[in-house]
C-alpha positions in Angstrom: -27.3 27.2 -6.6 -27.2 28.7 -3.0 -24.2 30.7 -1.7 -23.0 29.1 1.7 -19.9 31.3 2.3 -20.3 34.3 4.7 -20.8 38.0 3.0 -17.9 38.8 4.9 -15.6 37.1 2.6 -15.4 39.9 -0.2 -14.4 42.3 2.9 -12.0 39.8 4.2 -10.4 38.9 0.9 -10.0 42.3 -0.8 -10.6 45.4 1.7 -8.4 44.4 4.5 -5.6 43.7 2.5 -5.9 46.6 0.4 -6.0 48.9 3.5 -3.3 47.1 5.1 -0.8 47.3 1.8 -1.8 50.9 1.3 -1.6 52.2 4.7 1.5 50.3 6.1 3.0 50.5 2.7 2.9 54.3 2.5 4.1 54.4 6.2 7.2 52.2 5.3 7.9 54.3 2.2 7.5 57.5 4.5 10.2 56.3 6.6 12.6 55.6 4.0 12.1 58.9 2.3 11.7 61.2 5.2 14.9 62.6 7.1 13.9 60.7 10.4 16.2 59.4 12.8 18.3 62.4 13.9 15.7 63.7 16.6 13.9 60.1 17.1 14.9 58.1 20.0 15.1 55.0 18.1 17.9 54.6 16.0 16.9 55.1 12.3 18.3 51.8 10.8 16.5 49.9 13.3 13.1 51.8 13.0 13.4 51.4 9.3 14.2 47.3 9.7 11.5 47.0 12.2 9.0 48.7 9.8 9.7 46.5 6.6 9.6 43.5 8.9 6.3 44.3 10.3 4.8 44.9 6.9 6.4 41.8 5.2 5.0 39.7 8.1 1.6 41.5 8.2 1.6 41.2 4.3 2.6 37.0 4.9 -0.3 36.5 7.3 -2.9 38.1 5.2 -1.7 36.2 2.1 -1.9 32.7 4.1 -5.1 33.5 5.7 -7.6 36.0 4.1 -6.2 36.3 0.8 -6.8 32.7 0.1 -10.5 32.6 0.8 -12.9 31.7 -1.7 -16.7 31.9 -2.4 -18.4 28.9 -2.6 -21.8 28.1 -3.7 -23.5 24.7 -3.6 -26.3 23.0 -5.5 -27.7 19.3 -5.6 -25.1 17.9 -7.9 -22.0 20.6 -7.9 -19.7 22.8 -5.7 -19.1 26.2 -7.4 -16.0 27.8 -6.3 -15.0 31.3 -7.2 -12.2 33.9 -6.4 -14.8 36.6 -7.9 -12.7 36.6 -11.1 -13.1 33.0 -12.2 -15.8 30.6 -11.3 -15.4 26.6 -11.5 -17.6 23.9 -11.1 -16.6 20.7 -9.2 -19.1 17.6 -9.2 -19.7 16.0 -5.9 -17.7 12.8 -6.8 -14.9 14.7 -6.8 -14.8 15.9 -3.4 -13.0 13.9 -1.0 -14.5 15.7 2.4 -15.6 18.9 3.7 -14.3 19.7 7.4 -15.5 22.6 9.2 -13.4 24.7 11.9 -14.8 26.8 14.6 -12.6 29.9 15.5 -13.3 32.6 17.9 -15.0 34.9 15.7 -15.7 32.8 12.4 -16.2 29.4 11.3 -14.1 28.2 8.2 -15.0 25.3 6.1 -12.2 23.3 4.1 -13.4 21.3 0.9 -10.7 18.6 -0.2 -10.9 17.4 -3.6 -9.5 14.0 -4.9 -7.6 15.6 -7.5 -6.0 19.0 -7.6 -7.8 21.7 -9.4 -7.6 25.0 -10.7 -7.5 26.5 -6.9 -5.7 23.8 -5.7 -6.5 20.4 -3.8 -8.0 22.3 -0.7 -10.5 25.1 -0.8 -11.1 27.5 2.2 -14.1 29.8 3.0 -16.0 31.4 5.7 -19.0 29.5 6.2 -22.2 31.2 7.0 -24.0 28.8 9.5 -27.6 30.1 8.6 -26.9 29.7 4.7 -25.2 26.4 5.3 -28.0 24.7 7.5 -30.8 26.0 5.0 -28.7 24.4 2.4 -28.2 21.1 4.4 -31.9 20.9 5.2 -33.0 21.0 1.7 -30.3 18.5 0.7 -29.7 15.9 3.4 -27.8 13.6 1.0 -25.1 16.1 0.9 -25.0 16.5 4.8 -24.8 12.6 5.2 -22.1 11.8 2.8 -19.6 14.7 3.2 -20.4 15.8 6.6 -21.2 12.7 8.2 -24.4 14.1 9.4 -28.0 12.3 9.5 
């Protein structure tokens, strides 16, 4: 079993959302608990609504992007998917396809299953290109079948 997801997954999935929630949640709570508004150039109601919207939009962005990431390990027969609390093993016949997406700073990979599993029908993870290349060199049947490579 070889890990193919990036080491940054833990940072992206847990630490960044935790710091966002603590920092901006505290900031938003402080706006409501303090007497700000009388000496401010921005009306207090507008500032509070803006802070709440900024916090909620940031929280939604984090949930739909990085908090859904999983750690993925592969071997010759199975895909192992974990959210760091639970790990599930899926045999390759249950995998429909694997697609890689290239973004500016990282690459993500989506694994689509034929049937919905515990984590859903699609798993997203940040792929470590070096680890994935090393795995595919040792398992060319996986590269040929799922990624369309020779």
